[in-house]
ZATIDO-762960 format. One line per field, with one value per atom (N, C-alpha, C, O, CB): residue number from 1; residue in three letters; atom name; z, x, y negated. Coordinates in steps of 0.2 Angstrom, whole numbers, plus 5000, padded with zeros to 4 digits. Each point is the difference from the previous one (the first is absolute). Glycine has a CB too. Layout:
resi: [NUM_...]
resn: [ALA_...]
name: [CA_...]
Z: [Z_...]
X: [X_...]
Y: [Y_...]
This chain:
resi: [1_1_1_1_1_2_2_2_2_2_3_3_3_3_3_4_4_4_4_4_5_5_5_5_5_6_6_6_6_6_7_7_7_7_7_8_8_8_8_8_9_9_9_9_9_10_10_10_10_10_11_11_11_11_11_12_12_12_12_12_13_13_13_13_13_14_14_14_14_14_15_15_15_15_15_16_16_16_16_16_17_17_17_17_17_18_18_18_18_18_19_19_19_19_19_20_20_20_20_20_21_21_21_21_21_22_22_22_22_22_23_23_23_23_23_24_24_24_24_24_25_25_25_25_25_26_26_26_26_26_27_27_27_27_27_28_28_28_28_28_29_29_29_29_29_30_30_30_30_30_31_31_31_31_31_32_32_32_32_32_33_33_33_33_33_34_34_34_34_34_35_35_35_35_35_36_36_36_36_36_37_37_37_37_37_38_38_38_38_38_39_39_39_39_39_40_40_40_40_40_41_41_41_41_41_42_42_42_42_42_43_43_43_43_43_44_44_44_44_44_45_45_45_45_45_46_46_46_46_46_47_47_47_47_47_48_48_48_48_48_49_49_49_49_49_50_50_50_50_50_51_51_51_51_51_52_52_52_52_52_53_53_53_53_53_54_54_54_54_54_55_55_55_55_55_56_56_56_56_56_57_57_57_57_57_58_58_58_58_58_59_59_59_59_59_60_60_60_60_60_61_61_61_61_61_62_62_62_62_62_63_63_63_63_63_64_64_64_64_64_65_65_65_65_65_66_66_66_66_66_67_67_67_67_67_68_68_68_68_68_69_69_69_69_69_70_70_70_70_70_71_71_71_71_71_72_72_72_72_72_73_73_73_73_73_74_74_74_74_74_75_75_75_75_75_76_76_76_76_76_77_77_77_77_77_78_78_78_78_78_79_79_79_79_79_80_80_80_80_80_81_81_81_81_81_82_82_82_82_82_83_83_83_83_83_84_84_84_84_84_85_85_85_85_85_86_86_86_86_86_87_87_87_87_87_88_88_88_88_88_89_89_89_89_89_90_90_90_90_90_91_91_91_91_91_92_92_92_92_92_93_93_93_93_93_94_94_94_94_94_95_95_95_95_95_96_96_96_96_96_97_97_97_97_97_98_98_98_98_98_99_99_99_99_99_100_100_100_100_100_101_101_101_101_101_102_102_102_102_102_103_103_103_103_103_104_104_104_104_104_105_105_105_105_105_106_106_106_106_106_107_107_107_107_107_108_108_108_108_108_109_109_109_109_109_110_110_110_110_110_111_111_111_111_111_112_112_112_112_112_113_113_113_113_113_114_114_114_114_114_115_115_115_115_115_116_116_116_116_116_117_117_117_117_117]
resn: [MET_MET_MET_MET_MET_SER_SER_SER_SER_SER_GLU_GLU_GLU_GLU_GLU_GLN_GLN_GLN_GLN_GLN_LEU_LEU_LEU_LEU_LEU_LEU_LEU_LEU_LEU_LEU_ILE_ILE_ILE_ILE_ILE_LYS_LYS_LYS_LYS_LYS_HIS_HIS_HIS_HIS_HIS_THR_THR_THR_THR_THR_GLN_GLN_GLN_GLN_GLN_GLU_GLU_GLU_GLU_GLU_THR_THR_THR_THR_THR_LEU_LEU_LEU_LEU_LEU_GLN_GLN_GLN_GLN_GLN_LYS_LYS_LYS_LYS_LYS_HIS_HIS_HIS_HIS_HIS_LEU_LEU_LEU_LEU_LEU_TYR_TYR_TYR_TYR_TYR_GLU_GLU_GLU_GLU_GLU_ILE_ILE_ILE_ILE_ILE_ASN_ASN_ASN_ASN_ASN_ASP_ASP_ASP_ASP_ASP_HIS_HIS_HIS_HIS_HIS_ILE_ILE_ILE_ILE_ILE_PRO_PRO_PRO_PRO_PRO_PHE_PHE_PHE_PHE_PHE_PHE_PHE_PHE_PHE_PHE_TYR_TYR_TYR_TYR_TYR_SER_SER_SER_SER_SER_TYR_TYR_TYR_TYR_TYR_GLY_GLY_GLY_GLY_GLY_TYR_TYR_TYR_TYR_TYR_SER_SER_SER_SER_SER_ASN_ASN_ASN_ASN_ASN_ALA_ALA_ALA_ALA_ALA_THR_THR_THR_THR_THR_ALA_ALA_ALA_ALA_ALA_ILE_ILE_ILE_ILE_ILE_ILE_ILE_ILE_ILE_ILE_GLY_GLY_GLY_GLY_GLY_SER_SER_SER_SER_SER_SER_SER_SER_SER_SER_SER_SER_SER_SER_SER_VAL_VAL_VAL_VAL_VAL_ILE_ILE_ILE_ILE_ILE_LEU_LEU_LEU_LEU_LEU_ILE_ILE_ILE_ILE_ILE_ASP_ASP_ASP_ASP_ASP_THR_THR_THR_THR_THR_LEU_LEU_LEU_LEU_LEU_ASP_ASP_ASP_ASP_ASP_SER_SER_SER_SER_SER_ASN_ASN_ASN_ASN_ASN_GLU_GLU_GLU_GLU_GLU_TYR_TYR_TYR_TYR_TYR_SER_SER_SER_SER_SER_GLN_GLN_GLN_GLN_GLN_ASP_ASP_ASP_ASP_ASP_LEU_LEU_LEU_LEU_LEU_LEU_LEU_LEU_LEU_LEU_ASN_ASN_ASN_ASN_ASN_ASP_ASP_ASP_ASP_ASP_LEU_LEU_LEU_LEU_LEU_ARG_ARG_ARG_ARG_ARG_LYS_LYS_LYS_LYS_LYS_TYR_TYR_TYR_TYR_TYR_THR_THR_THR_THR_THR_ASP_ASP_ASP_ASP_ASP_LYS_LYS_LYS_LYS_LYS_PRO_PRO_PRO_PRO_PRO_VAL_VAL_VAL_VAL_VAL_LYS_LYS_LYS_LYS_LYS_THR_THR_THR_THR_THR_LEU_LEU_LEU_LEU_LEU_ILE_ILE_ILE_ILE_ILE_TYR_TYR_TYR_TYR_TYR_THR_THR_THR_THR_THR_HIS_HIS_HIS_HIS_HIS_GLY_GLY_GLY_GLY_GLY_HIS_HIS_HIS_HIS_HIS_PRO_PRO_PRO_PRO_PRO_ASP_ASP_ASP_ASP_ASP_HIS_HIS_HIS_HIS_HIS_ARG_ARG_ARG_ARG_ARG_GLY_GLY_GLY_GLY_GLY_SER_SER_SER_SER_SER_ALA_ALA_ALA_ALA_ALA_GLY_GLY_GLY_GLY_GLY_THR_THR_THR_THR_THR_PHE_PHE_PHE_PHE_PHE_ARG_ARG_ARG_ARG_ARG_ASP_ASP_ASP_ASP_ASP_THR_THR_THR_THR_THR_VAL_VAL_VAL_VAL_VAL_GLU_GLU_GLU_GLU_GLU_GLU_GLU_GLU_GLU_GLU_ILE_ILE_ILE_ILE_ILE_ILE_ILE_ILE_ILE_ILE_ILE_ILE_ILE_ILE_ILE_TYR_TYR_TYR_TYR_TYR_GLN_GLN_GLN_GLN_GLN_PRO_PRO_PRO_PRO_PRO_PRO_PRO_PRO_PRO_PRO_ASN_ASN_ASN_ASN_ASN_TYR_TYR_TYR_TYR_TYR_CYS_CYS_CYS_CYS_CYS_VAL_VAL_VAL_VAL_VAL_ILE_ILE_ILE_ILE_ILE_SER_SER_SER_SER_SER_SER_SER_SER_SER_SER_MET_MET_MET_MET_MET_SER_SER_SER_SER_SER_SER_SER_SER_SER_SER_PHE_PHE_PHE_PHE_PHE_ILE_ILE_ILE_ILE_ILE_LEU_LEU_LEU_LEU_LEU]
name: [N_CA_C_O_CB_N_CA_C_O_CB_N_CA_C_O_CB_N_CA_C_O_CB_N_CA_C_O_CB_N_CA_C_O_CB_N_CA_C_O_CB_N_CA_C_O_CB_N_CA_C_O_CB_N_CA_C_O_CB_N_CA_C_O_CB_N_CA_C_O_CB_N_CA_C_O_CB_N_CA_C_O_CB_N_CA_C_O_CB_N_CA_C_O_CB_N_CA_C_O_CB_N_CA_C_O_CB_N_CA_C_O_CB_N_CA_C_O_CB_N_CA_C_O_CB_N_CA_C_O_CB_N_CA_C_O_CB_N_CA_C_O_CB_N_CA_C_O_CB_N_CA_C_O_CB_N_CA_C_O_CB_N_CA_C_O_CB_N_CA_C_O_CB_N_CA_C_O_CB_N_CA_C_O_CB_N_CA_C_O_CB_N_CA_C_O_CB_N_CA_C_O_CB_N_CA_C_O_CB_N_CA_C_O_CB_N_CA_C_O_CB_N_CA_C_O_CB_N_CA_C_O_CB_N_CA_C_O_CB_N_CA_C_O_CB_N_CA_C_O_CB_N_CA_C_O_CB_N_CA_C_O_CB_N_CA_C_O_CB_N_CA_C_O_CB_N_CA_C_O_CB_N_CA_C_O_CB_N_CA_C_O_CB_N_CA_C_O_CB_N_CA_C_O_CB_N_CA_C_O_CB_N_CA_C_O_CB_N_CA_C_O_CB_N_CA_C_O_CB_N_CA_C_O_CB_N_CA_C_O_CB_N_CA_C_O_CB_N_CA_C_O_CB_N_CA_C_O_CB_N_CA_C_O_CB_N_CA_C_O_CB_N_CA_C_O_CB_N_CA_C_O_CB_N_CA_C_O_CB_N_CA_C_O_CB_N_CA_C_O_CB_N_CA_C_O_CB_N_CA_C_O_CB_N_CA_C_O_CB_N_CA_C_O_CB_N_CA_C_O_CB_N_CA_C_O_CB_N_CA_C_O_CB_N_CA_C_O_CB_N_CA_C_O_CB_N_CA_C_O_CB_N_CA_C_O_CB_N_CA_C_O_CB_N_CA_C_O_CB_N_CA_C_O_CB_N_CA_C_O_CB_N_CA_C_O_CB_N_CA_C_O_CB_N_CA_C_O_CB_N_CA_C_O_CB_N_CA_C_O_CB_N_CA_C_O_CB_N_CA_C_O_CB_N_CA_C_O_CB_N_CA_C_O_CB_N_CA_C_O_CB_N_CA_C_O_CB_N_CA_C_O_CB_N_CA_C_O_CB_N_CA_C_O_CB_N_CA_C_O_CB_N_CA_C_O_CB_N_CA_C_O_CB_N_CA_C_O_CB_N_CA_C_O_CB_N_CA_C_O_CB_N_CA_C_O_CB_N_CA_C_O_CB_N_CA_C_O_CB_N_CA_C_O_CB_N_CA_C_O_CB_N_CA_C_O_CB_N_CA_C_O_CB_N_CA_C_O_CB_N_CA_C_O_CB_N_CA_C_O_CB_N_CA_C_O_CB_N_CA_C_O_CB_N_CA_C_O_CB_N_CA_C_O_CB_N_CA_C_O_CB]
Z: [4872_5003_5008_5001_4995_5007_5008_4999_4999_5007_4994_4997_5001_5003_4990_5003_4997_5007_5004_4979_5018_5008_5007_5004_4992_5003_5004_5000_5004_4995_4996_4996_5001_5003_4988_5008_5000_5005_5001_4991_5014_5007_5005_5004_4992_5001_5005_4998_5004_5000_4988_5000_5000_4994_4996_5014_5002_5007_5003_4987_5013_5006_5003_5006_4992_4997_4997_5004_5004_4986_5006_4996_5012_5005_4977_5016_5006_4997_4995_5013_4997_5004_5002_5006_4994_4997_5004_5002_4996_4996_5014_5000_5007_5004_4992_5001_5004_5004_4997_4996_5013_5003_5002_5001_5002_4997_4999_5000_5000_5005_4995_4997_5005_4998_5004_5005_5003_5004_5005_4995_4996_5004_4992_4998_5018_4983_4994_5000_5004_4995_4998_5001_4996_4996_5013_4994_4994_5002_5004_4995_4996_4999_4995_4995_5010_4997_4996_5000_4998_4996_5009_4999_5003_5006_4992_5000_5003_5001_4997_5007_5003_5002_5006_5002_4995_5002_5007_4996_4994_5013_4999_4998_5002_5001_5000_5000_5006_4997_4995_5011_5001_5001_5001_5006_4995_4995_5004_5003_4995_4999_5012_5002_4999_5005_4999_4991_4999_5005_4999_4987_5021_5004_4997_4994_5012_4998_5000_4999_4994_5009_5003_4996_5001_4999_5004_4998_4998_4996_4997_5013_4991_4996_5003_5002_4991_5011_5003_4995_4994_5017_4993_4989_5007_5004_4980_5015_5002_4994_4994_5009_5001_4997_4997_4996_5003_5001_4994_4994_4998_5013_4986_4996_5001_5005_4986_5005_5003_4996_5003_5002_4990_4998_5001_5000_4994_5006_4999_4993_5000_5012_4982_4996_4998_4994_5006_5004_5000_5002_4996_5005_5005_5004_4998_5002_5006_4987_4997_4995_5000_5003_4993_4994_5003_4997_4994_5016_5002_5004_5004_5000_4995_5003_4996_5002_5005_4988_4995_4996_4996_5003_5002_4999_5004_4998_4999_5009_5004_4999_5002_5001_4993_5000_4993_4999_5007_4992_4994_5003_4997_4994_5015_5005_5007_5004_4990_5007_5008_4998_4998_5013_4990_5004_5006_5003_4990_5012_5005_5006_4999_4994_5011_5002_5004_5003_4996_5001_5000_5009_5000_4986_5020_5004_5005_5005_4990_5006_5005_4995_4995_5011_4993_4997_5006_5006_4988_5001_5007_4997_4995_5011_4999_4994_5005_5006_4989_4997_5004_5004_5004_4988_5007_5004_4998_4995_5006_5002_4998_4996_5001_5009_4982_4995_4997_4999_4999_5000_4996_4994_4997_5008_4992_4994_5004_4995_4995_5013_5006_5001_4998_5009_4996_4998_5000_5004_5002_4989_4999_4997_5000_5003_4994_4997_5003_4998_4992_5017_5004_4997_4998_5016_4987_5000_4994_5000_4999_4996_4994_5006_4999_4985_5018_5008_5001_5000_5005_4997_5009_5000_5006_4996_4993_5001_5003_5003_4987_5007_5002_5008_5002_4981_5018_5002_5007_5001_4992_5013_5006_5003_5006_4992_5000_5005_4997_4994_5008_5002_4996_5007_5005_4987_5006_5000_4999_4995_5002_5007_4997_5003_5006_4992_4998_5002_5004_4997_4991_5017_5002_5002_5002_5001_4997_5002_5006_5002_4990_5012_5006_4999_4995_5009_5001_5003_4993_4998_5011_4983_4998_5003_5006_4987_5004_5004_4999_4995_5002_5007_5000_4998_5001_5010_4986_4993_5005_5004_4982_5014_5007_4998_5003_5003_4987_4997_5001_4999_4990_5011_4998_4993_4995_5021_4985_4994_4995_4996_5007_4995_4993_4997_4994_5004_5006_4997_5003_5002_5002_4996_5001_4991_4994_5019_4987_4996_4998_4995_5006]
X: [4903_5004_5007_5005_4979_5008_5000_5005_5006_4981_5014_5004_5007_5004_4987_5011_5007_5000_5004_4996_4997_5002_5003_5005_4981_5011_4998_5011_5005_4974_5020_5008_5005_5005_4991_5003_5004_5000_5006_4991_4999_5002_5004_5004_4989_5004_5007_5005_5005_4989_5005_5009_5002_5004_4998_4998_5001_5000_5001_4996_5002_5001_5002_5000_4996_5006_5006_5007_5004_4988_5009_5005_5003_4997_4993_5016_5001_5004_5003_4998_4996_5004_5001_4999_5000_5005_5005_4996_4999_5015_4984_4998_5008_5003_4977_5020_5004_4997_4997_5008_4993_4996_5004_4997_4996_5015_5006_5005_4999_4998_5007_5010_4999_5002_5009_4987_5003_4995_5001_5009_4982_4999_4996_4995_5003_5004_4997_4994_5001_5010_4983_4996_4995_4996_5005_5002_5001_4992_4998_5020_4978_4995_4999_5002_4994_4999_4999_5004_4997_5000_5010_5002_4997_5002_5008_4987_4994_4996_4997_5007_4994_4995_4998_4995_5006_5006_5003_5001_4999_5010_4994_5002_5005_5002_4990_5012_5005_5007_5003_4995_5000_5005_5008_5002_4987_5014_5005_5003_5000_5001_5002_5004_5006_5003_4992_5009_5009_4998_4996_5012_4998_5006_5005_5002_4996_5004_5010_5000_5001_5004_4997_5004_4997_5003_5007_4982_4997_4994_4999_5005_4993_4991_4998_5001_4999_4994_4992_4994_4997_5005_4997_4997_4994_5001_5014_4979_4991_4999_4999_4995_5006_4997_5003_5004_4987_5010_5007_4996_5003_5008_4982_4996_4998_5003_5003_4992_5000_5003_4999_4993_5013_5006_5006_5002_4992_5009_5006_5003_5006_4996_4995_5000_4999_5002_4999_4992_4998_5005_5002_4989_5012_5005_5005_5002_4997_5006_5004_5000_5005_4992_4995_5001_5001_5003_4989_5004_4998_5007_5001_4983_5023_5005_5004_5003_4995_5002_5004_4997_5003_5000_4990_4998_5003_5001_4988_5012_5003_5004_5002_4995_5005_5006_5004_5005_4993_4995_5000_5000_4999_4994_5008_5000_5004_4998_4994_5011_5003_5004_4996_4993_5017_5006_5000_5002_5006_4990_4998_4995_4994_5011_4997_4996_4994_4999_5011_4984_4996_5001_5000_4997_5003_5001_4998_5003_5002_4987_4995_4993_5000_5007_4987_4996_4994_5000_5010_4984_4993_4995_4996_5006_4998_4991_4995_5000_5002_4993_4996_4994_4996_5005_4999_4997_5001_5003_4990_5005_5004_4996_4999_5006_4992_4997_5008_5004_4983_5013_5006_5001_5006_4993_4995_5002_5005_5003_4986_5012_5001_5007_5004_4985_5014_5007_5000_5003_5002_4992_5003_5007_5001_4988_5014_5006_5007_5005_4987_5005_5006_5008_5004_4989_5007_5005_5007_5006_4980_5009_5005_5006_5005_4984_5009_5003_5004_5006_4987_5004_5006_5007_5002_4994_5011_5005_5001_5005_4997_4992_5003_4994_5000_5007_4988_4994_5002_5005_4986_5010_5003_4995_5001_5009_4982_4994_4992_5000_5007_4990_4993_4995_5002_5004_4990_4992_4995_5000_5005_4989_4996_4995_5000_5005_4991_4995_4993_4996_5009_4993_4994_4997_5003_5001_4988_4993_5000_5004_4988_5005_4997_4995_4997_5004_4998_4994_5001_4994_4993_5020_4999_5002_5001_4999_5000_5000_5007_5003_4984_5016_5007_5003_4997_5003_5006_5001_5004_5005_4998_4996_5002_5004_5001_4992_5012_5007_5004_4995_5002_5006_5005_5006_5002_4999_5000_5004_4998_5005_4999_4989_5001_5002_4998_4995_5009_4999_5008_5002_4983_5019_5006_5005_4997_4997_5013_5001_5003_5002_4996]
Y: [4984_4992_5003_4999_4991_5012_5000_5005_4997_5000_5009_5005_5001_5004_4995_4994_4996_4995_5002_4999_4995_4997_5006_5000_4990_5014_5002_5005_5001_4998_5002_5004_4996_5002_5002_4989_4994_5000_5001_4993_5005_5001_5003_4998_5002_5005_5004_5002_5002_5002_4996_5000_4991_4999_5015_4980_4994_5000_4995_5000_5013_5001_5003_4999_4998_5010_5003_4999_5003_4995_4994_4994_5000_5000_4990_5009_4998_4992_4998_5015_4984_4992_4998_5000_4999_4994_5000_4989_4995_5018_4986_4992_4997_5003_4999_4993_4995_4997_4996_5002_5001_4994_4995_4994_5013_4993_4995_5005_5006_4983_5008_4999_5010_5006_4971_5022_5003_5005_5004_4988_5007_5006_5004_4997_4998_5009_5006_5004_5004_4997_4997_5008_5003_4997_5001_5009_5004_5006_5004_4995_4998_5004_5005_4999_4993_5013_5003_5007_5005_4984_5012_5004_5008_5003_4987_5011_5006_4998_4996_5009_4998_4998_4993_4998_5015_4986_4994_4994_4998_5010_4989_4991_4999_5006_4990_5001_4998_4995_4999_5016_4980_4995_4997_5001_5000_4997_4998_4994_4995_5013_4990_4997_4998_5001_5003_4994_4999_4994_4996_5007_4999_4997_4996_5000_5007_4990_5001_5001_5000_5000_5007_5005_5009_5006_4984_5010_5007_4999_4995_5012_4997_5002_5002_5006_4996_4992_5006_5002_4999_4994_5011_5004_5004_5005_5002_4988_5001_5007_4999_4983_5024_5007_5002_4995_5005_5008_5003_5005_5005_4996_4997_5001_5012_5004_4980_5018_5005_5004_5006_4991_5004_5004_4999_4994_5009_5002_4998_5000_5000_5004_4996_4996_4997_4998_5006_4992_4994_4997_4995_5007_4999_4994_4998_4995_5008_5003_5003_4992_4997_5020_4982_4997_4990_4996_5016_4990_4990_4999_4995_5003_5007_4999_4997_4995_5011_4997_4999_4994_4996_5016_4986_4994_4994_4994_5012_4995_4998_4996_4995_5011_4998_4999_4993_4998_5016_4987_4994_4993_4995_5013_4993_4996_4999_4995_5006_5002_4999_5009_5005_4984_5011_5006_4999_5005_4995_4995_5002_5007_5000_4988_5015_5005_4998_4995_5011_5000_5001_5002_5006_4994_4995_5002_5000_5002_4997_4999_4998_5003_4996_4990_5018_5006_4996_5000_5014_4981_5001_5003_4998_4992_5014_5005_4996_4998_5020_4982_4995_5004_4997_4992_5016_5005_5008_5001_4989_5015_5007_5003_5006_4997_4995_5004_5002_4996_4997_5014_5002_4997_5002_5008_4984_4999_4993_4996_5009_4994_4993_5001_4995_5004_5008_5002_5008_5004_4985_5013_5004_5004_5006_4990_4997_5000_4997_4998_5003_5001_4994_5002_4997_5002_5006_5007_4995_5000_5014_4981_4999_4993_4997_5006_4998_4995_5002_4998_5000_5006_5002_4998_4998_5015_4987_5001_4990_4997_5017_4983_4994_4995_4994_5006_5006_4997_4998_5004_5003_4989_4999_4997_4999_5000_4999_4998_5004_5003_4983_5014_5003_4996_5000_5016_4983_4996_5003_5003_4989_5008_5005_4996_4997_5016_4987_4995_5003_5004_4988_5007_5004_4995_4995_5016_4988_4996_5001_5004_4997_4995_5001_5007_5002_4985_5015_5008_5004_5001_4992_5010_5003_5006_5000_4992_5012_5006_5003_4999_5004_5000_4999_5009_5006_4981_5010_5008_5005_4998_4996_5009_5005_5003_5005_4997_4997_5004_4992_4996_5016_4987_4993_5002_4996_5000_5014_4999_4998_5000_5005_4994_5000_4994_4998_5011_4986_4990_5004_4995_4991_5017_5001_5000_5001_5007_4991_5000_5004_5000_4992]
């Protein structure tokens, strides 16, 4: 019985999920090892984290298009791990601003080039 529960849990975990927080904020859960949140504004989209691979970020972008055709112009990285910023290149054609959160007393990143699209 426990083996069947484990298999079911694994299958559910590997499925991409899209939750609507409200009409303007979709939450993308289990796209690879990461999650992302979009905030749909009046003329563009703010994307919080960009997932860990171009394949997943392209899936996210395709699913985001079900809500809006507005461009993603702002990226917010909650932190510097690759699973939160690794596929920012998917949005390079439209992004105009990148906001990087760095908590106080956090180790300074030696190369900002890894954050650039």
